[in-house]
C-alpha positions as CSV (number, residue, x, y, z in Angstrom):
1,X,88.1,93.1,9.9
2,X,88.9,89.4,10.2
3,X,88.0,87.0,13.1
4,X,87.5,87.9,16.7
5,X,85.9,86.4,19.9
6,X,84.4,87.7,23.1
7,X,83.4,85.7,26.2
8,X,80.9,86.7,28.8
9,X,80.7,85.0,32.2
10,X,77.0,84.8,32.7
11,X,77.3,83.4,36.3
12,X,79.1,86.5,37.5
13,X,77.7,89.0,34.9
14,X,81.3,90.0,33.8
15,X,83.7,89.5,30.9
16,X,85.6,86.3,31.2
17,X,89.0,88.0,31.8
18,X,91.9,85.6,32.0
19,X,90.2,82.6,30.3
20,X,92.6,80.6,28.2
21,X,91.6,79.7,24.7
22,X,92.9,78.2,21.4
23,X,92.2,78.7,17.8
24,X,92.6,75.7,15.4
25,X,92.2,75.4,11.6
26,X,90.3,72.2,11.0
27,X,89.9,71.9,7.2
28,X,93.1,69.8,6.6
29,X,92.8,66.1,6.1
30,X,95.6,65.6,8.6
31,X,93.4,67.0,11.4
32,X,93.2,70.2,13.4
33,X,96.2,72.5,13.4
34,X,96.8,74.8,16.3
35,X,96.9,78.4,15.0
36,X,97.3,80.2,18.4
37,X,96.8,80.0,22.1
38,X,95.7,83.2,23.9
39,X,94.3,84.5,27.2
40,X,91.3,86.8,27.1
41,X,91.9,90.4,28.1
42,X,90.1,92.4,30.8
43,X,87.1,92.9,28.5
44,X,86.9,89.1,27.8
45,X,88.2,89.6,24.2
46,X,91.0,88.2,22.3
47,X,94.1,90.3,23.0
48,X,96.2,92.2,20.5
49,X,93.6,92.8,17.9
50,X,91.8,90.2,15.7
51,X,92.7,86.5,15.7
52,X,93.0,86.9,11.9
53,X,93.0,90.2,10.2
54,X,91.1,90.5,6.9
55,X,94.3,89.9,4.8
56,X,95.1,86.6,6.6
57,X,91.6,85.2,7.1
58,X,90.9,82.3,4.7
59,X,87.7,80.4,3.9
60,X,87.5,77.1,5.6
61,X,86.6,75.5,8.9
62,X,87.9,76.5,12.3
63,X,87.6,75.6,16.0
64,X,87.8,77.8,19.1
65,X,88.4,76.0,22.4
66,X,87.7,77.7,25.7
67,X,89.1,76.4,29.1
68,X,85.8,77.0,30.9
69,X,86.3,74.8,34.0
70,X,89.8,76.2,34.7
71,X,88.5,79.7,34.4
72,X,85.6,79.1,36.9
73,X,87.9,77.3,39.3
74,X,90.2,80.4,39.2
75,X,87.2,82.5,40.2
76,X,86.6,80.3,43.2
77,X,83.7,78.3,41.9
78,X,83.4,74.8,43.4
79,X,82.9,72.5,40.4
80,X,82.1,68.8,40.6
81,X,84.7,66.3,39.4
82,X,84.5,65.9,36.5
83,X,82.9,69.3,35.8
84,X,79.8,69.5,33.7
85,X,81.6,71.8,31.2
86,X,85.4,71.5,31.0
87,X,86.5,72.8,27.6
88,X,83.9,74.3,25.3
89,X,84.6,73.6,21.7
90,X,83.0,75.7,18.9
91,X,83.4,74.5,15.3
92,X,82.5,77.1,12.7
93,X,83.0,77.9,9.0
94,X,84.3,80.9,7.2
95,X,82.5,81.2,3.9
96,X,83.3,84.8,3.0
97,X,86.9,85.8,4.0
98,X,86.2,89.4,3.1
99,X,83.6,89.7,5.9
100,X,84.1,90.1,9.6
101,X,83.4,87.0,11.7
102,X,82.8,87.5,15.4
103,X,82.3,84.4,17.6
104,X,80.9,85.4,21.0
105,X,80.5,82.8,23.9
106,X,78.1,83.3,26.8
107,X,79.1,80.8,29.4
108,X,78.4,79.5,33.0
109,X,79.6,76.3,34.6
110,X,76.4,74.6,33.4
111,X,75.5,76.1,30.0
112,X,76.7,78.1,27.0
113,X,75.4,79.8,23.9
114,X,77.1,81.2,20.8
115,X,76.1,82.9,17.6
116,X,77.7,84.8,14.7
117,X,78.1,88.3,16.1
118,X,78.9,91.6,14.3
């Protein structure tokens, strides 16, 4: 099943449709490597299926970066300059590449939470 993400906008009680995000591989000594950029679909999920399918998911460390401030500004939210949360970065590890890893983000302009989902 691979790797997937889902973002919920807790300020508006909706999926974070249209939020830009990036996935990086971080285990290389040379530093993080951009794997892909994407925009969340209408359900707040990564578009076009998993970020990695089971065959291409490898053990290691990864980073998801979500453009939170740009998303909330696009929704008409007046944010301070600089915003309290600009880009939310989630670093996580894949220990078992044969399992599904789902990384949800619950976010408002002032707080966020994440966990390993199912």
